[in-house]
N, C-alpha and C positions, 0 to 999 in steps of 0.2 A: 773704581769711577762711578759717579752716579749722575742721573738725569734729574734736573729740577725744573719747575715749571712757575712762571710769575705770570698770572693770567688776569685779566679784569671780568671774568666770566665763571660763575659757580660751575657751571654744566660743563664747561670744559676742564677744570680742575677734578671735577668728580669724575669723568672719563679717563683721565690720567692717572688718578688714584687706583681706578680699577686694574689698570695695568701696570702700577705698582712704583709711579712717579710722584714723589711728593712734590708739594707747590705751595704757593701764597696766593691770596686774592689781594689786589690792589686797585685802587681807582683814581687817585689823586697823585699829582706830580712828585710831591715830597714823600709818599709812601712809594712810588717807584723808586726815587733815588735811595731811600733806605733799604729797600728790599734788594736792589742791584747791589748797593754795597756789602750788605750781609752775604750775599751769594757768592760775590767775586772774591771775597775773602775766605771762602771754604775751599781747602784744596781737593776735598773730595768730590766737588762736582766738576764733571768733565764737559756736560752739555747743558746749555742753560736754554730752556724754551721760553719763548715770549709770544703772546697773542700779537698778531699783526696790527692790532689797533694801537699798541704803542708805539710801534715804529711809524705810525702815521701821525698820531697825537704828539708825539715827544721825541722827534728826531734827533734834537739837540742834545738829547740825553743818551739815546741809544747809540747813533751812529760813531761818536768819539770810542765808545767801548768797543764796538765791532772793528773798528779800524786799528785801535793802539794796542788790544790785547790779543795775544795768540790763544791763551787759555782761561777761560772755558770756551768752547765753540758755541756761539750765540746763533740759535735758529728761530726765526720768526714763523709761528703756524697760524693756520687759519682757525677761528673759533667755530662754534656751532652754526653761526649765521652764515659761513663760507667766508670765502676770500674776497678782498676789496679790490683785486686785481681784474683787470678786463679778460674776457674769455681767451684772447689771442696774445696774452701778454708774452709768451715764449716766442713767438715769432716776431712780434714787434721789437723784443730785445735782441734777437740775432739779426734782424733788418738794420737796427741800428748799429750794432757792433762791427759788422761786416761793411755796411754801405750798399748793400744790395736788396732789392725787394725780392722776397721769396714767393 
């Protein structure tokens, strides 16, 4: 089972390659669709890493794949610029989930 990265950032891919993870750089919508299609058809890839930017820019492409497929596991990771989430996103998520303010 392999990890694979689809990134919009050369620095993120370079760092992952140092850790032994192969990947692709894509910037446009159609490039992402093609890369995702090729990656999902490879039975050797067990974990697909995507930079968070793709989830924000193209949720209509990423979300159906996350919801409809059990394999590979799709994980959104922050790139070198950090995460786009608020500093207290975990607390906000828990508050919303249980309906209480922590």
